[in-house]
Every structure is written in structure tokens, then in C-alpha cells.
N, CA, C and O atoms as a Tinker XYZ file with bonds, in Angstrom:
   224  protein
     1  N    134.449000   72.196000  149.103000    73     2
     2  CA   134.408000   71.966000  147.686000    64     1     3
     3  C    133.161000   72.635000  147.119000    63     2     4     5
     4  O    132.069000   72.469000  147.661000    81     3
     5  N    133.312000   73.377000  146.047000    73     3     6
     6  CA   132.134000   74.048000  145.485000    64     5     7
     7  C    131.206000   73.048000  144.803000    63     6     8     9
     8  O    131.638000   72.033000  144.258000    81     7
     9  N    129.948000   73.366000  144.853000    73     7    10
    10  CA   128.954000   72.582000  144.124000    64     9    11
    11  C    128.551000   73.379000  142.903000    63    10    12    13
    12  O    128.567000   74.610000  142.927000    81    11
    13  N    128.196000   72.701000  141.855000    73    11    14
    14  CA   127.779000   73.359000  140.620000    64    13    15
    15  C    126.302000   73.074000  140.416000    63    14    16    17
    16  O    125.854000   71.931000  140.498000    81    15
    17  N    125.564000   74.123000  140.153000    73    15    18
    18  CA   124.135000   73.984000  139.891000    64    17    19
    19  C    123.825000   74.618000  138.546000    63    18    20    21
    20  O    124.462000   75.595000  138.152000    81    19
    21  N    122.864000   74.072000  137.854000    73    19    22
    22  CA   122.420000   74.657000  136.582000    64    21    23
    23  C    121.046000   75.265000  136.786000    63    22    24    25
    24  O    120.158000   74.634000  137.359000    81    23
    25  N    120.874000   76.477000  136.320000    73    23    26
    26  CA   119.575000   77.160000  136.375000    64    25    27
    27  C    118.861000   76.981000  135.050000    63    26    28    29
    28  O    119.445000   76.551000  134.055000    81    27
    29  N    117.589000   77.320000  135.065000    73    27    30
    30  CA   116.824000   77.300000  133.816000    64    29    31
    31  C    117.516000   78.209000  132.808000    63    30    32    33
    32  O    117.960000   79.302000  133.158000    81    31
    33  N    117.606000   77.775000  131.604000    73    31    34
    34  CA   118.285000   78.561000  130.579000    64    33    35
    35  C    119.740000   78.175000  130.437000    63    34    36    37
    36  O    120.453000   78.761000  129.622000    81    35
    37  N    120.209000   77.188000  131.220000    73    35    38
    38  CA   121.574000   76.701000  131.087000    64    37    39
    39  C    122.633000   77.478000  131.836000    63    38    40    41
    40  O    123.819000   77.191000  131.674000    81    39
    41  N    122.257000   78.445000  132.646000    73    39    42
    42  CA   123.244000   79.232000  133.397000    64    41    43
    43  C    123.831000   78.376000  134.523000    63    42    44    45
    44  O    123.088000   77.712000  135.246000    81    43
    45  N    125.147000   78.386000  134.673000    73    43    46
    46  CA   125.830000   77.625000  135.709000    64    45    47
    47  C    126.049000   78.506000  136.936000    63    46    48    49
    48  O    126.488000   79.650000  136.819000    81    47
    49  N    125.742000   77.965000  138.105000    73    47    50
    50  CA   125.924000   78.674000  139.364000    64    49    51
    51  C    126.837000   77.841000  140.259000    63    50    52    53
    52  O    126.617000   76.641000  140.422000    81    51
    53  N    127.854000   78.465000  140.837000    73    51    54
    54  CA   128.751000   77.802000  141.772000    64    53    55
    55  C    128.323000   78.152000  143.186000    63    54    56    57
    56  O    128.010000   79.307000  143.475000    81    55
    57  N    128.309000   77.155000  144.073000    73    55    58
    58  CA   127.910000   77.352000  145.458000    64    57    59
    59  C    129.065000   76.907000  146.344000    63    58    60    61
    60  O    129.521000   75.768000  146.249000    81    59
    61  N    129.541000   77.808000  147.209000    73    59    62
    62  CA   130.592000   77.482000  148.179000    64    61    63
    63  C    129.997000   77.668000  149.566000    63    62    64    65
    64  O    129.261000   78.623000  149.812000    81    63
    65  N    130.322000   76.740000  150.480000    73    63    66
    66  CA   129.791000   76.890000  151.829000    64    65    67
    67  C    130.825000   76.479000  152.866000    63    66    68    69
    68  O    131.776000   75.756000  152.573000    81    67
    69  N    130.614000   76.959000  154.086000    73    67    70
    70  CA   131.496000   76.641000  155.209000    64    69    71
    71  C    130.647000   76.542000  156.464000    63    70    72    73
    72  O    129.714000   77.321000  156.657000    81    71
    73  N    130.974000   75.582000  157.312000    73    71    74
    74  CA   130.240000   75.401000  158.558000    64    73    75
    75  C    130.764000   76.370000  159.613000    63    74    76    77
    76  O    131.966000   76.617000  159.710000    81    75
    77  N    129.838000   76.912000  160.402000    73    75    78
    78  CA   130.198000   77.811000  161.487000    64    77    79
    79  C    130.203000   77.039000  162.799000    63    78    80    81
    80  O    129.675000   75.930000  162.878000    81    79
    81  N    130.802000   77.632000  163.827000    73    79    82
    82  CA   130.877000   76.994000  165.141000    64    81    83
    83  C    129.513000   76.855000  165.806000    63    82    84    85
    84  O    129.344000   76.023000  166.698000    81    83
    85  N    128.541000   77.657000  165.386000    73    83    86
    86  CA   127.227000   77.628000  166.020000    64    85    87
    87  C    126.245000   76.690000  165.314000    63    86    88    89
    88  O    125.041000   76.752000  165.564000    81    87
    89  N    126.749000   75.829000  164.439000    73    87    90
    90  CA   125.901000   74.867000  163.756000    64    89    91
    91  C    125.277000   75.373000  162.475000    63    90    92    93
    92  O    124.627000   74.607000  161.763000    81    91
    93  N    125.458000   76.636000  162.165000    73    91    94
    94  CA   124.927000   77.208000  160.927000    64    93    95
    95  C    126.002000   77.160000  159.852000    63    94    96    97
    96  O    127.119000   76.708000  160.105000    81    95
    97  N    125.662000   77.632000  158.635000    73    95    98
    98  CA   126.627000   77.641000  157.549000    64    97    99
    99  C    126.669000   79.005000  156.883000    63    98   100   101
   100  O    125.679000   79.738000  156.870000    81    99
   101  N    127.826000   79.333000  156.331000    73    99   102
   102  CA   127.954000   80.449000  155.409000    64   101   103
   103  C    127.736000   79.849000  154.028000    63   102   104   105
   104  O    128.268000   78.778000  153.735000    81   103
   105  N    126.972000   80.510000  153.181000    73   103   106
   106  CA   126.742000   80.024000  151.816000    64   105   107
   107  C    126.894000   81.192000  150.857000    63   106   108   109
   108  O    126.345000   82.269000  151.088000    81   107
   109  N    127.645000   80.977000  149.774000    73   107   110
   110  CA   127.813000   82.006000  148.745000    64   109   111
   111  C    127.523000   81.371000  147.389000    63   110   112   113
   112  O    127.942000   80.247000  147.113000    81   111
   113  N    126.808000   82.101000  146.556000    73   111   114
   114  CA   126.492000   81.645000  145.203000    64   113   115
   115  C    127.003000   82.680000  144.205000    63   114   116   117
   116  O    126.872000   83.883000  144.429000    81   115
   117  N    127.586000   82.209000  143.103000    73   115   118
   118  CA   128.116000   83.144000  142.107000    64   117   119
   119  C    128.170000   82.471000  140.742000    63   118   120   121
   120  O    128.021000   81.256000  140.619000    81   119
   121  N    128.388000   83.290000  139.724000    73   119   122
   122  CA   128.501000   82.794000  138.349000    64   121   123
   123  C    129.857000   82.155000  138.079000    63   122   124   125
   124  O    129.992000   81.384000  137.128000    81   123
   125  N    130.865000   82.461000  138.898000    73   123   126
   126  CA   132.212000   81.920000  138.718000    64   125   127
   127  C    132.694000   81.313000  140.031000    63   126   128   129
   128  O    132.337000   81.781000  141.112000    81   127
   129  N    133.501000   80.277000  139.924000    73   127   130
   130  CA   133.984000   79.565000  141.108000    64   129   131
   131  C    134.793000   80.485000  142.031000    63   130   132   133
   132  O    134.558000   80.499000  143.240000    81   131
   133  N    135.726000   81.241000  141.489000    73   131   134
   134  CA   136.550000   82.123000  142.311000    64   133   135
   135  C    135.695000   83.156000  143.032000    63   134   136   137
   136  O    135.924000   83.434000  144.209000    81   135
   137  N    134.720000   83.723000  142.345000    73   135   138
   138  CA   133.843000   84.721000  142.953000    64   137   139
   139  C    133.074000   84.119000  144.118000    63   138   140   141
   140  O    132.880000   84.790000  145.132000    81   139
   141  N    132.634000   82.882000  144.003000    73   139   142
   142  CA   131.913000   82.222000  145.091000    64   141   143
   143  C    132.801000   82.127000  146.332000    63   142   144   145
   144  O    132.337000   82.392000  147.440000    81   143
   145  N    134.068000   81.753000  146.163000    73   143   146
   146  CA   134.975000   81.641000  147.302000    64   145   147
   147  C    135.314000   83.003000  147.904000    63   146   148   149
   148  O    135.427000   83.130000  149.123000    81   147
   149  N    135.475000   84.015000  147.065000    73   147   150
   150  CA   135.765000   85.364000  147.572000    64   149   151
   151  C    134.576000   85.879000  148.373000    63   150   152   153
   152  O    134.756000   86.448000  149.450000    81   151
   153  N    133.371000   85.687000  147.863000    73   151   154
   154  CA   132.167000   86.105000  148.593000    64   153   155
   155  C    132.049000   85.366000  149.924000    63   154   156   157
   156  O    131.653000   85.953000  150.932000    81   155
   157  N    132.392000   84.086000  149.926000    73   155   158
   158  CA   132.347000   83.301000  151.162000    64   157   159
   159  C    133.339000   83.849000  152.177000    63   158   160   161
   160  O    133.004000   83.996000  153.353000    81   159
   161  N    134.545000   84.151000  151.740000    73   159   162
   162  CA   135.549000   84.701000  152.652000    64   161   163
   163  C    135.113000   86.059000  153.194000    63   162   164   165
   164  O    135.297000   86.335000  154.379000    81   163
   165  N    134.541000   86.907000  152.348000    73   163   166
   166  CA   134.071000   88.209000  152.807000    64   165   167
   167  C    132.979000   88.075000  153.866000    63   166   168   169
   168  O    132.975000   88.812000  154.851000    81   167
   169  N    132.062000   87.141000  153.665000    73   167   170
   170  CA   130.997000   86.917000  154.646000    64   169   171
   171  C    131.588000   86.458000  155.974000    63   170   172   173
   172  O    131.156000   86.909000  157.035000    81   171
   173  N    132.561000   85.576000  155.924000    73   171   174
   174  CA   133.219000   85.100000  157.148000    64   173   175
   175  C    133.910000   86.245000  157.876000    63   174   176   177
   176  O    133.790000   86.367000  159.095000    81   175
   177  N    134.627000   87.078000  157.146000    73   175   178
   178  CA   135.336000   88.200000  157.766000    64   177   179
   179  C    134.369000   89.218000  158.380000    63   178   180   181
   180  O    134.622000   89.741000  159.465000    81   179
   181  N    133.256000   89.498000  157.681000    73   179   182
   182  CA   132.276000   90.455000  158.198000    64   181   183
   183  C    131.721000   90.027000  159.542000    63   182   184   185
   184  O    131.417000   90.869000  160.387000    81   183
   185  N    131.588000   88.734000  159.748000    73   183   186
   186  CA   131.023000   88.225000  160.995000    64   185   187
   187  C    132.093000   87.833000  162.012000    63   186   188   189
   188  O    131.780000   87.251000  163.051000    81   187
   189  N    133.350000   88.149000  161.716000    73   187   190
   190  CA   134.418000   87.959000  162.692000    64   189   191
   191  C    135.089000   86.596000  162.688000    63   190   192   193
   192  O    135.823000   86.275000  163.623000    81   191
   193  N    134.860000   85.788000  161.663000    73   191   194
   194  CA   135.545000   84.508000  161.557000    64   193   195
   195  C    136.815000   84.732000  160.757000    63   194   196   197
   196  O    136.764000   85.155000  159.603000    81   195
   197  N    137.955000   84.448000  161.374000    73   195   198
   198  CA   139.246000   84.702000  160.737000    64   197   199
   199  C    139.513000   83.679000  159.645000    63   198   200   201
   200  O    139.162000   82.510000  159.802000    81   199
   201  N    140.136000   84.101000  158.524000    73   199   202
   202  CA   140.502000   83.151000  157.483000    64   201   203
   203  C    141.496000   82.129000  158.034000    63   202   204   205
   204  O    142.345000   82.464000  158.859000    81   203
   205  N    141.387000   80.904000  157.583000    73   203   206
   206  CA   142.280000   79.853000  158.056000    64   205   207
   207  C    141.748000   79.138000  159.279000    63   206   208   209
   208  O    142.224000   78.052000  159.610000    81   207
   209  N    140.769000   79.721000  159.960000    73   207   210
   210  CA   140.191000   79.100000  161.129000    64   209   211
   211  C    139.145000   78.079000  160.712000    63   210   212   213
   212  O    138.926000   77.081000  161.398000    81   211
   213  N    138.499000   78.340000  159.574000    73   211   214
   214  CA   137.470000   77.434000  159.084000    64   213   215
   215  C    138.113000   76.125000  158.647000    63   214   216   217
   216  O    139.153000   76.137000  157.989000    81   215
   217  N    137.517000   75.018000  158.998000    73   215   218
   218  CA   138.037000   73.707000  158.634000    64   217   219
   219  C    137.011000   72.946000  157.836000    63   218   220   221
   220  O    135.830000   73.291000  157.843000    81   219
   221  N    137.455000   71.906000  157.143000    73   219   222
   222  CA   136.543000   71.053000  156.372000    64   221   223
   223  C    135.520000   70.428000  157.267000    63   222   224
   224  O    134.666000   69.676000  156.797000    81   223
């Protein structure tokens, strides 16, 4: 589930994250919710984590 953060000046930032098998997390921040999830998926794919393998 994305988290919403507000920056100084009222700008809204969406944060999406996913846990990795090695105890670390992927984290993506963006101005729009969809962009945050797309960035998260791209990071997972770059490091060899297949989509659909990530679980809550």
C-alpha cells in the first residue's frame, strides 16, 4: 500500500515499497501514485525479481 507524504510547500509525495528476500526493501518515491508503483516494478526487474513473486 502506498504511503502519502507531504513536503514543505504542500507538495504530495507517494511512497511505494516492497520487501526483498534478503531482508532489505525496494523503495520508490514519486509525485503520482501510479508512477511510484511503476518505478518500484522497474527497480525489482532490474535486480532480477520477477513481477508477481513479491508478496505482501
